[in-house]
C-alpha positions as CSV (number, residue, x, y, z in Angstrom):
1,X,60.9,-47.7,13.4
2,X,62.6,-44.3,12.9
3,X,60.2,-41.5,13.1
4,X,60.8,-37.8,12.5
5,X,62.0,-36.1,15.6
6,X,59.2,-34.2,17.3
7,X,60.1,-31.4,19.6
8,X,58.6,-31.6,23.1
9,X,57.9,-28.5,25.3
10,X,57.7,-28.5,29.0
11,X,54.2,-27.0,28.9
12,X,52.0,-28.1,31.9
13,X,48.7,-26.5,32.6
14,X,46.7,-26.9,35.8
15,X,43.1,-27.6,35.0
16,X,40.6,-28.0,37.8
17,X,43.5,-28.8,40.1
18,X,45.1,-31.4,37.8
19,X,48.5,-30.9,36.1
20,X,48.0,-31.6,32.4
21,X,51.1,-31.8,30.1
22,X,50.7,-30.6,26.6
23,X,54.2,-31.0,25.1
24,X,53.1,-30.9,21.4
25,X,50.8,-27.8,21.6
26,X,53.1,-26.1,19.0
27,X,51.5,-28.5,16.5
28,X,48.2,-26.7,16.9
29,X,49.5,-23.9,14.6
30,X,49.1,-25.3,11.1
31,X,50.9,-22.3,9.5
32,X,54.2,-22.4,11.5
33,X,57.2,-23.5,9.5
34,X,57.9,-26.1,12.1
35,X,54.5,-27.7,11.7
36,X,54.6,-27.6,7.9
37,X,58.0,-29.3,8.0
38,X,56.7,-31.9,10.6
39,X,53.8,-32.7,8.3
40,X,56.0,-33.1,5.3
41,X,58.5,-35.4,7.1
42,X,55.7,-37.5,8.6
43,X,54.2,-38.0,5.2
44,X,57.6,-39.0,3.8
45,X,57.9,-41.8,6.4
46,X,54.4,-42.9,5.8
47,X,54.7,-43.0,2.1
48,X,57.9,-45.0,2.3
49,X,56.2,-47.6,4.4
50,X,53.0,-47.8,2.4
51,X,54.8,-48.0,-0.9
52,X,56.4,-51.3,0.3
53,X,53.1,-53.0,1.2
54,X,52.4,-55.9,-1.2
55,X,48.7,-55.2,-1.4
56,X,48.8,-51.5,-2.1
57,X,48.9,-51.8,-5.9
58,X,46.1,-54.3,-5.9
59,X,43.9,-52.1,-3.7
60,X,44.7,-49.0,-5.8
61,X,43.7,-50.8,-9.0
62,X,40.6,-52.2,-7.4
63,X,39.6,-48.9,-5.9
64,X,40.1,-47.2,-9.3
65,X,37.9,-49.8,-11.0
66,X,35.2,-49.5,-8.3
67,X,35.1,-45.7,-8.6
68,X,35.2,-45.9,-12.4
69,X,31.7,-47.4,-12.3
70,X,29.2,-44.9,-13.5
71,X,26.7,-43.8,-10.9
72,X,23.9,-41.4,-10.2
73,X,22.3,-39.8,-7.2
74,X,18.6,-39.5,-6.3
75,X,16.5,-37.0,-8.4
76,X,14.7,-34.0,-6.8
77,X,11.9,-32.0,-8.4
78,X,12.1,-28.3,-7.7
79,X,10.0,-25.6,-9.2
80,X,9.1,-27.7,-12.2
81,X,12.7,-28.9,-12.8
82,X,14.2,-32.3,-12.3
83,X,17.7,-32.4,-11.1
84,X,20.2,-35.2,-10.4
85,X,24.0,-35.6,-9.9
86,X,25.8,-38.1,-12.1
87,X,29.4,-39.3,-12.5
88,X,30.6,-41.2,-15.5
89,X,33.3,-42.8,-13.4
90,X,36.1,-40.6,-14.7
91,X,35.1,-37.4,-12.9
92,X,36.4,-36.2,-9.5
93,X,33.1,-34.5,-8.7
94,X,29.5,-35.4,-9.7
95,X,28.0,-33.3,-12.5
96,X,24.5,-31.9,-11.9
97,X,22.0,-32.3,-14.7
98,X,18.6,-30.6,-15.1
99,X,15.6,-31.4,-17.3
100,X,12.0,-30.3,-17.6
101,X,10.5,-33.8,-17.3
102,X,11.5,-37.1,-15.8
103,X,11.7,-38.8,-19.2
104,X,14.0,-36.0,-20.4
105,X,16.2,-36.5,-17.4
106,X,16.4,-40.3,-18.0
107,X,17.4,-39.5,-21.6
108,X,20.3,-37.4,-20.3
109,X,19.1,-33.9,-19.6
110,X,21.5,-31.1,-19.8
111,X,24.5,-30.1,-17.6
112,X,23.7,-27.1,-15.3
113,X,26.9,-27.5,-13.2
114,X,30.1,-29.3,-13.8
115,X,32.3,-28.6,-10.7
116,X,35.2,-30.4,-12.4
117,X,35.7,-27.2,-14.5
118,X,36.1,-25.1,-11.4
119,X,39.4,-26.5,-10.3
120,X,42.0,-28.6,-12.2
121,X,42.7,-30.8,-9.2
122,X,39.1,-31.6,-8.6
123,X,39.0,-30.2,-5.0
124,X,36.2,-27.7,-5.6
125,X,32.8,-29.3,-4.9
126,X,29.1,-28.5,-4.9
127,X,27.8,-29.3,-1.4
128,X,24.1,-28.3,-2.0
129,X,21.8,-26.4,-4.3
130,X,18.4,-24.7,-4.3
131,X,16.1,-23.5,-7.1
132,X,14.2,-20.2,-7.0
133,X,10.4,-20.5,-6.6
134,X,9.8,-19.3,-10.2
135,X,12.3,-21.8,-11.6
136,X,14.5,-19.2,-13.2
137,X,17.7,-19.6,-11.1
138,X,19.6,-22.2,-9.2
139,X,21.9,-21.4,-6.3
140,X,24.9,-23.6,-5.6
141,X,26.9,-23.8,-2.4
142,X,30.6,-24.2,-3.4
143,X,33.4,-25.6,-1.1
144,X,37.1,-25.4,-1.9
145,X,39.6,-28.0,-0.6
146,X,37.1,-29.7,1.6
147,X,36.5,-26.7,3.8
148,X,33.2,-25.9,5.6
149,X,33.3,-22.4,4.1
150,X,30.8,-21.9,1.3
151,X,30.6,-19.5,-1.6
152,X,27.3,-19.2,-3.4
153,X,27.2,-19.2,-7.2
154,X,23.9,-18.5,-9.1
155,X,23.1,-19.7,-12.6
156,X,20.2,-19.0,-15.0
157,X,18.4,-22.3,-15.4
158,X,17.3,-21.5,-19.0
159,X,20.7,-20.4,-20.3
160,X,23.2,-22.0,-17.9
161,X,25.0,-18.7,-17.6
162,X,26.3,-17.4,-14.3
163,X,24.2,-14.6,-12.7
164,X,26.3,-11.7,-11.6
165,X,26.3,-12.2,-7.8
166,X,28.8,-12.9,-5.2
167,X,28.2,-14.1,-1.6
168,X,31.0,-15.5,0.5
169,X,31.7,-16.4,4.1
170,X,28.7,-18.7,4.4
171,X,28.6,-22.0,6.4
172,X,26.2,-24.8,7.1
173,X,23.6,-23.3,4.7
174,X,22.4,-23.0,1.1
175,X,20.5,-20.1,-0.5
176,X,17.0,-20.3,1.0
177,X,14.9,-18.5,-1.6
178,X,12.0,-16.2,-0.7
179,X,8.8,-16.2,-2.9
180,X,9.9,-13.2,-5.1
181,X,12.7,-15.4,-6.5
182,X,15.1,-12.4,-6.2
183,X,15.9,-12.7,-2.5
184,X,17.4,-15.4,-0.4
185,X,18.4,-16.0,3.2
186,X,21.7,-17.6,4.3
187,X,23.8,-18.0,7.4
188,X,26.9,-15.8,7.3
189,X,29.9,-16.0,9.6
190,X,31.9,-12.8,9.7
191,X,35.6,-13.1,8.9
192,X,37.7,-13.3,12.0
193,X,41.1,-13.6,10.3
194,X,41.8,-16.0,7.5
195,X,39.0,-18.2,6.2
196,X,40.8,-20.6,3.9
197,X,39.9,-23.9,5.6
198,X,43.2,-24.2,7.5
199,X,42.3,-21.8,10.4
200,X,41.8,-23.1,13.9
201,X,40.4,-20.2,15.8
202,X,37.1,-20.8,17.6
203,X,34.2,-19.9,15.4
204,X,31.9,-17.1,16.5
205,X,28.2,-16.9,16.1
206,X,26.4,-16.9,12.8
207,X,24.2,-14.2,11.3
208,X,21.0,-14.7,9.3
209,X,21.3,-12.4,6.4
210,X,18.9,-11.4,3.6
211,X,20.5,-11.0,0.2
212,X,19.0,-9.4,-2.9
213,X,20.3,-10.9,-6.1
214,X,22.6,-8.5,-8.0
215,X,23.4,-6.3,-5.0
216,X,26.8,-6.2,-3.2
217,X,27.1,-8.5,-0.2
218,X,28.0,-5.6,2.1
219,X,24.4,-4.4,1.5
220,X,22.8,-7.6,2.8
221,X,20.3,-7.0,5.6
222,X,21.1,-8.5,9.0
223,X,17.9,-10.3,10.0
224,X,19.0,-12.0,13.2
225,X,22.1,-12.8,15.3
226,X,22.7,-13.8,18.9
227,X,25.9,-12.0,20.0
228,X,25.6,-13.2,23.6
229,X,25.4,-16.9,22.5
230,X,27.9,-17.8,19.8
231,X,27.0,-21.5,20.0
232,X,23.4,-21.0,19.0
233,X,23.1,-22.5,15.5
234,X,20.1,-22.0,13.2
235,X,18.8,-22.9,9.8
236,X,15.8,-21.9,7.9
237,X,13.4,-23.3,5.2
238,X,10.4,-22.0,3.4
239,X,7.0,-23.7,3.6
240,X,5.7,-25.2,0.3
241,X,2.9,-22.6,0.1
242,X,5.4,-19.7,0.4
243,X,3.6,-18.3,3.5
244,X,6.1,-19.0,6.2
245,X,9.8,-19.2,6.9
246,X,10.6,-21.9,9.5
247,X,13.6,-21.4,11.7
248,X,15.2,-24.2,13.8
249,X,17.4,-22.9,16.6
250,X,19.7,-25.4,18.4
251,X,22.5,-25.0,21.0
252,X,25.5,-26.5,19.3
253,X,24.7,-30.1,18.3
254,X,22.0,-30.7,21.0
255,X,19.2,-33.1,20.1
256,X,16.6,-30.5,21.1
257,X,15.7,-27.2,19.6
258,X,13.5,-24.1,19.5
259,X,11.3,-23.5,16.5
260,X,10.2,-20.1,15.2
261,X,7.8,-19.3,12.4
262,X,8.2,-16.1,10.4
263,X,5.2,-14.9,8.2
264,X,6.6,-14.0,4.8
265,X,5.5,-10.5,3.7
266,X,5.1,-9.0,0.2
267,X,5.7,-5.3,-0.4
268,X,5.2,-4.4,-4.1
269,X,6.5,-7.8,-5.2
270,X,9.5,-7.8,-2.8
271,X,9.6,-10.5,-0.2
272,X,10.4,-9.8,3.5
273,X,9.8,-11.3,6.9
274,X,7.3,-10.3,9.6
275,X,7.7,-10.7,13.3
276,X,8.5,-14.2,14.4
277,X,5.9,-16.5,16.0
278,X,8.0,-18.2,18.7
279,X,6.0,-21.4,18.5
280,X,8.4,-23.5,20.5
281,X,10.8,-21.4,22.6
282,X,11.8,-24.0,25.1
283,X,14.3,-26.5,23.9
284,X,12.7,-29.5,25.7
285,X,12.9,-31.9,22.8
286,X,13.6,-32.3,19.1
287,X,11.2,-30.6,16.8
288,X,11.7,-31.0,13.0
289,X,9.5,-29.1,10.5
290,X,7.7,-31.4,8.1
291,X,5.1,-29.2,6.4
292,X,2.4,-26.5,6.8
293,X,-1.2,-27.7,6.6
294,X,-3.6,-24.8,6.4
295,X,-3.2,-22.8,9.6
296,X,-1.4,-25.7,11.3
297,X,2.2,-27.0,11.3
298,X,3.2,-30.6,11.2
299,X,6.3,-31.6,13.2
300,X,8.5,-34.7,13.8
301,X,9.4,-34.8,17.5
302,X,10.7,-37.0,20.2
303,X,8.7,-35.2,22.9
304,X,7.3,-37.9,25.2
305,X,8.3,-40.4,22.5
306,X,12.0,-41.5,22.5
307,X,11.5,-43.4,19.2
308,X,9.7,-40.4,17.6
309,X,6.2,-39.4,16.5
310,X,4.5,-36.9,14.3
311,X,2.3,-34.1,15.7
312,X,0.5,-31.0,14.6
313,X,-0.4,-27.7,16.3
314,X,-1.8,-24.3,15.3
315,X,0.5,-21.6,14.0
316,X,-0.1,-19.1,16.7
317,X,2.0,-17.4,19.4
318,X,1.7,-19.3,22.6
319,X,0.2,-17.3,25.5
320,X,2.8,-18.6,27.9
321,X,6.2,-20.2,27.6
322,X,4.5,-23.6,27.7
323,X,4.7,-25.8,24.7
324,X,1.7,-25.7,22.3
325,X,-1.1,-28.2,22.5
326,X,-0.2,-30.9,20.1
327,X,-2.5,-33.3,18.2
328,X,-0.9,-36.6,17.4
329,X,-0.7,-37.6,13.8
330,X,1.6,-40.6,13.8
331,X,2.0,-42.2,17.2
332,X,5.3,-43.6,18.6
333,X,5.8,-47.3,17.7
334,X,8.3,-50.0,18.6
335,X,10.4,-49.1,15.6
336,X,12.3,-45.8,15.3
337,X,10.8,-42.9,13.2
338,X,14.0,-41.7,11.7
339,X,12.9,-39.4,8.9
340,X,9.6,-37.7,8.0
341,X,9.2,-36.1,4.6
342,X,6.2,-34.2,3.2
343,X,5.2,-35.6,-0.2
344,X,2.1,-35.0,-2.2
345,X,-0.9,-34.8,0.1
346,X,0.6,-36.9,2.8
347,X,3.8,-38.1,4.5
348,X,6.6,-40.5,3.8
349,X,8.1,-41.9,7.0
350,X,11.3,-43.9,7.3
351,X,11.2,-46.3,10.2
352,X,14.1,-48.3,11.4
353,X,13.5,-51.9,12.2
354,X,16.6,-53.1,13.9
355,X,18.6,-50.4,12.1
356,X,17.2,-51.5,8.7
357,X,14.9,-48.9,6.9
358,X,11.3,-49.3,5.8
359,X,9.5,-46.4,4.2
360,X,5.8,-46.1,5.1
361,X,3.1,-43.9,3.6
362,X,0.7,-41.9,5.7
363,X,-2.2,-39.5,5.1
364,X,-2.2,-36.2,6.9
365,X,-4.9,-37.5,9.2
366,X,-2.4,-40.2,10.4
367,X,-3.9,-43.1,8.3
368,X,-1.2,-45.6,7.5
369,X,-1.3,-46.4,3.8
370,X,1.3,-49.2,3.6
371,X,5.0,-49.7,3.0
372,X,6.7,-48.8,-0.2
373,X,8.1,-51.6,-2.4
374,X,11.8,-50.7,-2.4
375,X,14.6,-53.2,-2.7
376,X,16.5,-54.0,0.5
377,X,19.3,-51.7,1.4
378,X,20.1,-48.5,3.3
379,X,18.1,-45.4,2.5
380,X,20.4,-42.7,1.1
381,X,17.8,-40.1,0.2
382,X,14.1,-39.5,0.4
383,X,13.1,-36.5,-1.7
384,X,9.6,-35.2,-1.7
385,X,7.6,-32.0,-1.4
386,X,4.1,-31.1,-0.2
387,X,1.8,-30.8,-3.2
388,X,4.0,-32.7,-5.6
389,X,2.7,-36.2,-6.5
390,X,6.2,-37.4,-7.5
391,X,8.8,-38.3,-4.9
392,X,12.1,-40.1,-5.1
393,X,14.1,-42.5,-2.9
394,X,17.6,-43.7,-3.2
395,X,19.0,-46.9,-1.7
396,X,22.3,-48.7,-1.6
397,X,23.9,-51.9,-0.4
398,X,27.3,-52.5,1.0
399,X,28.8,-53.1,-2.4
400,X,26.4,-51.2,-4.8
401,X,26.0,-47.4,-4.9
402,X,22.8,-45.5,-5.1
403,X,19.8,-47.0,-6.9
404,X,17.0,-44.4,-7.4
405,X,13.3,-45.0,-7.4
406,X,10.3,-42.8,-8.3
407,X,7.3,-42.9,-5.9
408,X,3.7,-42.1,-6.8
409,X,2.6,-40.6,-3.5
410,X,-1.1,-41.1,-4.4
411,X,-0.9,-44.9,-5.1
412,X,2.3,-45.8,-3.4
413,X,3.7,-47.4,-6.6
414,X,7.4,-47.4,-7.0
415,X,9.7,-47.9,-10.0
416,X,13.5,-48.1,-10.3
417,X,15.2,-45.4,-12.3
418,X,18.1,-47.4,-13.6
419,X,18.2,-45.3,-16.7
420,X,19.7,-42.4,-14.7
421,X,23.1,-44.0,-14.7
422,X,25.0,-43.4,-17.9
423,X,26.3,-46.7,-19.3
424,X,30.0,-46.3,-20.2
425,X,30.7,-50.0,-20.5
426,X,32.5,-50.3,-17.2
427,X,31.9,-53.9,-16.0
428,X,33.6,-54.3,-12.6
429,X,31.5,-56.8,-10.8
430,X,31.1,-56.5,-7.0
431,X,31.6,-59.6,-4.9
432,X,28.7,-61.7,-3.8
433,X,28.1,-61.1,-0.1
434,X,25.9,-62.1,2.8
435,X,24.6,-59.7,5.5
436,X,23.9,-61.3,8.9
437,X,22.8,-59.7,12.1
438,X,24.3,-60.5,15.5
439,X,24.4,-59.1,19.0
440,X,27.2,-58.7,21.4
441,X,26.8,-58.1,25.1
442,X,28.5,-54.9,26.5
443,X,30.1,-54.4,29.9
444,X,26.8,-53.4,31.5
445,X,24.8,-56.2,30.0
446,X,23.3,-54.2,27.1
447,X,22.9,-56.0,23.8
448,X,24.8,-54.3,21.0
449,X,23.7,-55.2,17.5
450,X,26.1,-55.4,14.5
451,X,26.0,-56.3,10.9
452,X,28.4,-59.0,9.7
453,X,29.1,-58.9,6.0
454,X,31.0,-61.8,4.4
455,X,32.0,-62.6,0.8
456,X,32.1,-66.1,-0.8
457,X,35.8,-66.5,0.0
458,X,36.1,-69.9,1.7
459,X,38.8,-70.0,4.3
460,X,39.4,-72.0,7.5
461,X,39.8,-70.4,10.8
462,X,39.7,-66.7,11.8
463,X,39.5,-64.3,8.9
464,X,40.9,-60.8,8.5
465,X,38.1,-58.5,9.7
466,X,37.5,-54.7,9.5
467,X,35.3,-53.5,12.4
468,X,33.7,-50.1,11.8
469,X,31.8,-47.9,14.2
470,X,30.7,-44.3,15.0
471,X,28.4,-44.1,18.1
472,X,27.5,-40.4,18.4
473,X,25.3,-37.4,17.8
474,X,22.3,-39.5,17.2
475,X,23.5,-40.5,13.8
476,X,22.3,-43.9,12.7
477,X,24.8,-46.3,11.0
478,X,23.6,-48.7,8.4
479,X,25.0,-51.5,6.2
480,X,25.3,-48.9,3.4
481,X,27.6,-48.2,0.5
482,X,31.1,-46.9,0.9
483,X,33.6,-47.5,-1.9
484,X,36.1,-49.2,0.4
485,X,33.7,-51.9,1.5
486,X,33.5,-53.9,-1.8
487,X,37.3,-53.6,-2.2
488,X,37.8,-55.2,1.3
489,X,35.3,-57.9,0.6
490,X,36.7,-58.6,-2.9
491,X,40.1,-59.2,-1.2
492,X,38.6,-61.8,1.0
493,X,38.1,-59.7,4.1
494,X,35.1,-59.7,6.5
495,X,33.3,-56.5,7.4
496,X,31.5,-55.8,10.7
497,X,29.5,-52.6,11.2
498,X,28.5,-51.9,14.8
499,X,25.3,-50.1,16.0
500,X,26.7,-48.4,19.1
501,X,25.0,-46.4,21.8
502,X,25.2,-42.7,21.1
503,X,23.8,-43.4,17.6
504,X,20.3,-42.8,16.3
505,X,19.3,-46.4,15.4
506,X,17.0,-47.0,18.4
507,X,15.8,-43.5,19.4
508,X,16.6,-40.9,21.9
509,X,17.2,-43.2,24.9
510,X,19.8,-45.1,22.9
511,X,21.5,-41.8,22.0
512,X,21.5,-40.5,25.6
513,X,23.0,-43.8,26.8
514,X,26.2,-42.9,24.8
515,X,26.9,-39.3,25.5
516,X,28.2,-37.0,28.3
517,X,28.9,-39.1,31.4
518,X,27.7,-42.2,29.6
519,X,30.2,-41.8,26.7
520,X,32.3,-44.8,28.0
521,X,29.4,-47.0,27.0
522,X,30.2,-46.4,23.3
523,X,33.7,-47.6,23.8
524,X,32.6,-50.6,25.8
525,X,30.1,-51.5,23.1
526,X,32.7,-51.4,20.4
527,X,35.1,-53.5,22.5
528,X,32.2,-56.0,23.1
529,X,31.6,-56.4,19.3
530,X,35.3,-57.0,18.7
531,X,35.4,-59.6,21.5
532,X,32.3,-61.2,20.1
533,X,33.9,-61.5,16.7
534,X,36.9,-63.2,18.3
535,X,34.8,-65.4,20.6
536,X,32.7,-66.7,17.8
537,X,35.7,-67.5,15.6
538,X,35.0,-65.0,12.9
539,X,38.4,-63.4,13.6
540,X,41.2,-63.2,16.1
541,X,43.0,-60.3,17.7
542,X,45.8,-60.6,15.2
543,X,43.3,-60.6,12.4
544,X,41.2,-57.6,13.5
545,X,41.4,-53.9,12.4
546,X,39.4,-51.1,13.8
547,X,38.2,-48.1,11.8
548,X,36.0,-45.0,12.3
549,X,36.0,-41.4,11.2
550,X,35.3,-38.1,13.0
551,X,33.5,-39.1,16.2
552,X,34.4,-42.6,15.0
553,X,38.0,-41.5,15.0
554,X,37.6,-40.7,18.7
555,X,36.0,-44.1,19.1
556,X,39.0,-45.9,17.6
557,X,41.5,-43.7,19.5
558,X,39.8,-44.4,22.8
559,X,39.5,-48.2,22.2
560,X,43.1,-48.6,21.1
561,X,44.3,-46.8,24.2
562,X,42.0,-48.7,26.5
563,X,42.4,-52.1,24.9
564,X,45.7,-52.1,22.9
565,X,45.5,-55.9,22.8
566,X,42.1,-56.1,21.1
567,X,43.2,-55.6,17.5
568,X,46.2,-55.8,15.2
569,X,45.6,-52.5,13.5
570,X,43.7,-49.2,14.2
571,X,42.7,-46.6,11.6
572,X,41.3,-43.4,13.3
573,X,40.3,-40.9,10.6
574,X,39.8,-37.1,11.2
575,X,39.2,-37.9,14.8
576,X,38.4,-35.8,17.9
577,X,41.4,-36.9,20.0
578,X,42.1,-34.1,22.4
579,X,39.0,-34.0,24.6
580,X,40.4,-31.3,26.9
581,X,40.8,-28.7,24.1
582,X,38.4,-29.6,21.4
583,X,36.0,-26.8,22.3
584,X,38.7,-24.1,21.6
585,X,38.9,-24.6,17.9
586,X,36.6,-23.8,14.9
587,X,33.1,-25.4,15.6
588,X,34.3,-27.7,18.4
589,X,32.4,-25.9,21.2
590,X,29.2,-27.2,19.5
591,X,30.0,-30.7,20.5
592,X,29.6,-30.2,24.2
593,X,26.2,-31.9,23.6
594,X,28.0,-35.3,23.4
595,X,31.4,-34.7,25.1
596,X,30.5,-32.2,27.8
597,X,32.3,-28.9,28.5
598,X,35.9,-29.4,29.7
599,X,35.6,-26.0,31.5
600,X,33.2,-27.7,33.8
601,X,35.0,-29.8,36.5
602,X,32.7,-32.8,36.3
603,X,32.7,-32.9,32.5
604,X,36.5,-32.4,32.6
605,X,36.9,-35.5,34.8
606,X,34.7,-37.5,32.5
607,X,36.6,-36.5,29.3
608,X,40.0,-37.0,30.9
609,X,39.1,-40.6,31.6
610,X,38.7,-41.4,27.9
611,X,40.5,-38.7,26.0
612,X,42.8,-40.7,23.6
613,X,45.6,-38.1,23.7
614,X,45.7,-38.2,27.5
615,X,45.4,-42.0,27.9
616,X,48.5,-43.0,25.9
617,X,50.8,-44.9,28.3
618,X,54.6,-45.0,27.6
619,X,56.0,-48.5,27.5
620,X,52.8,-50.0,26.0
621,X,52.6,-52.1,22.9
622,X,50.0,-50.5,20.7
623,X,48.6,-51.9,17.5
624,X,49.8,-50.8,14.1
625,X,48.1,-47.4,13.7
626,X,47.5,-45.2,10.7
627,X,46.1,-41.8,11.8
628,X,44.3,-40.1,8.9
629,X,43.6,-36.4,8.5
630,X,43.4,-33.5,6.0
631,X,45.1,-30.2,6.1
632,X,41.9,-28.3,5.3
633,X,39.7,-30.0,7.9
634,X,38.2,-27.0,9.6
635,X,35.7,-29.1,11.5
636,X,37.9,-31.5,13.4
637,X,41.1,-29.6,12.9
638,X,44.2,-31.7,12.1
639,X,46.0,-30.7,15.4
640,X,44.0,-33.6,17.0
641,X,45.7,-36.1,14.8
642,X,49.1,-34.4,14.9
643,X,49.4,-34.4,18.7
644,X,48.0,-37.9,19.0
645,X,50.5,-39.3,16.4
646,X,53.4,-37.6,18.1
647,X,52.3,-38.9,21.5
648,X,51.8,-42.5,20.3
649,X,55.1,-42.6,18.4
650,X,57.0,-41.7,21.5
651,X,55.1,-44.1,23.8
652,X,55.1,-47.2,21.5
653,X,57.0,-50.1,23.0
654,X,56.1,-52.6,20.4
655,X,57.3,-53.2,16.8
656,X,54.1,-52.1,15.1
657,X,54.4,-48.7,13.3
658,X,52.6,-45.6,14.3
659,X,52.1,-43.5,11.1
660,X,50.0,-40.6,10.0
661,X,48.6,-39.8,6.5
662,X,47.9,-36.1,6.1
663,X,46.1,-35.3,2.8
664,X,46.7,-31.9,1.3
665,X,43.7,-29.8,0.0
666,X,41.3,-32.1,1.8
667,X,38.9,-31.5,4.6
668,X,36.5,-33.5,6.8
669,X,35.5,-35.8,3.9
670,X,32.8,-33.7,2.1
671,X,33.5,-33.1,-1.6
672,X,36.7,-35.1,-1.7
673,X,37.6,-35.8,-5.3
674,X,37.5,-39.3,-6.6
675,X,41.3,-39.5,-7.2
676,X,41.9,-38.6,-3.5
677,X,39.3,-41.1,-2.4
678,X,40.9,-43.9,-4.4
679,X,44.4,-43.2,-3.1
680,X,43.4,-42.7,0.6
681,X,41.2,-45.8,0.6
682,X,43.8,-48.0,-1.0
683,X,46.4,-46.9,1.6
684,X,43.9,-47.5,4.4
685,X,43.0,-51.0,3.1
686,X,46.5,-52.0,2.3
687,X,47.6,-51.1,5.8
688,X,44.7,-53.0,7.4
689,X,45.3,-56.0,5.1
690,X,49.0,-56.1,5.9
691,X,48.6,-56.3,9.6
692,X,45.6,-58.7,9.6
693,X,47.2,-61.2,7.2
694,X,44.9,-60.5,4.3
695,X,46.5,-61.3,0.9
696,X,44.2,-60.0,-1.9
């Protein structure tokens, strides 16, 4: 295949005594005319190839029909208001509705934010919102073009009018209101050059700032920063009784943190913060705030409990650096305590039983009150608040989007809220499917579970199969809804979803077994699942496609370079593919929790052994590969995908194409408009179908 010519430089660096060639480093500059031209020419070649695939039109039509189905999120009750996001199937972004009662919300409610009106191309999204304690205002976090940068927009909840206020340069936060309802806290990142979502410079440390509504942002009060530790991330939340502000402090993406408690002060009706109580100032374990209970705090932790437990301790400054004395509320069990939410006078606890969620109800004294009656599926949301009797859950299946339930926290009664979805008459019917559970055996003998999802298409012999995985950052992966899954199943394909080490399905030990110097286990696990699918006759190597995004993009890149014979197609999306330089760009240095620090000789050696970019071997026949990224991805910057694509194209000895699809005005996936989702998904599926022999 004729690829665009890509200039190679003779750049060689010596790192820890090893010469490392980096001939495509010039592609790290997204603004250079040469990079812009390279992106355009690569997209032209990719579009020419994809446009000739026989299944592309079918997948585009099917994806459009799937996304045209009306849908709704999970309600939340905040300061007496009920809020939910809805989409009638024609909108690029969900519209947020508000009502003063649940029946009113079910009847429709009123629009408080339609982000589709903020940008004609649908690339401006709401990524979060909070309501002031008095219920008068709502604060929205707005992202443009898929970027992690946030602008805050305030609206009057009674009138729907914008409040004159302007806060920019926020990241990883929403307005966290203080009790006076005229002040909020947020995490600000000072501008260090451009901040348009296409920058690549390493991100400095964040600042906790206090903003008074209606005042200029340059008058915001700096409350906290750590100039000597720019990788210390933090986020805050206010206790339900408005007495305390809870701060989590974590080094990068570590699974352990410190936890400080700030008393909230009141001076003539104006909220402020007192001196912090450094309740947990040693990051020995994960501590997640659940609720305040009188003069005690309730926490979800994995301290001395790899699968999680719930504890309480007094809110008081410890006399030494030792951890507080904890009283156990919910003990560790054989299943994983994944999520703990304060609701009413008790707790709602999501436990994972073999990576499948069950929601249990507990009293604050630890009394187990039973499981909630929720239809089977993956838990998308669990919204509750201490002191509020009503709570809400949202679940999905592989082919059906969110279904919301209301929960009576006193009785445990649940009821589906099907009336939330606006009926527009769209009748696309998802395929019938069966979910089965299997286990593969990894290289070191560890059993690796996976979901196998099949539709009712009857065929003889191996079937075209899409294998999906992630395996990192203690994030659990479920058999949950993604719009591409029903399209693949409707075409007659088989779907496999792997639960790899490095994820959060089985607790902290499972996570630790898939990071740092154990990262190779993740790739071995994925390979083992692929081999198991082949060995059991589900598929064959020429019928198998590999897919994953972000850390899952690294997974696919590592596996296709280690085992190019395993599959017919590989689809790494927004992947971390240069493991020797990831820490030098935007938020990349935060990921040393999983990948190690390449500036350390031992971590460097570990990363070099699996870094996809550095393990491409010239003269090797690689599977058909479609590398997917977005030009506004300021989390995993597109240079990873660009350099990997150029390297693979030059090394490819086989006939299979090595292509890249670079979406414009798109980021790491958050807030992507429906139209872009439909087009990208159809291209991904058509590519996978073509090379696995699937004819829809």
